[in-house]
N, C-alpha and C positions, 0 to 999 in steps of 0.2 A: 371436482374441481381442477379447471384446470390452469397454468399460471405461464408467463411467456417472462424471461430474463435479458437482462442483456448485462455483457461484456466492455468493461472499459479500463483501458492502461494508464497507473501513476506511478509515478516515479517519490520517494523520501528520505530524506536522510536527516543522522542523528550522530551530535557529538559522542553520545553513552553507547550507544549499542545496536545492533542491526533488529534487537523486538522491542528497541523505544524508535528505533526508522520506522517500523511496523504501525505501531501503535498512531505514533504522525500521522502517516499517512493515511489511516482510516478515517481517523477522528477528524483531519481536515475533509476529507471525502463526505463525510457524513453531513458534514455542512451544507451537501446541493446535491446529492442524491439521497434517496429514499429509500426505504425495502433494503440495505443491503445484506446480502445474505450470507458471505464468505466470500473467499481470497486467498490466490494463492502467488508465493513469491517466484519469477520470473528467474531473478538475474538478482547477487548478493554482490558488491563490488566494497573496499575499503582507500581510502586518500590516505599517502601515505604523504609526512613530510619529517625527514631529520628520523629517520627509523623508527619516527611512531606514528601509531593509526590518528586521524585527523577527523575522517567525517566515517559512517556506516552509510549505505546507499546501498538500496532497495528497487526492483520495478516488481510491482505487482499488476496482476489480473485481478478487478475487483467485481464478483455478480450482484448484481442488485437486480429485483425482482420490479416489476411494472404497473401500474395501477391499471386497473379492468377500467 
């Protein structure tokens, strides 16, 4: 059995951590994309204000398998 997958890029942010930003991004992507099979993080970034991290940001490429 063969399959075809598609990759889409998303960005997500969290005030807690990079892991939380990834969880938020995948949870949101799952609302509109079916058959998500994996993701990889392209880029990680933090926003800083007054010497403290205010937001953790990730850019991810999400892979999902297309229906036949």
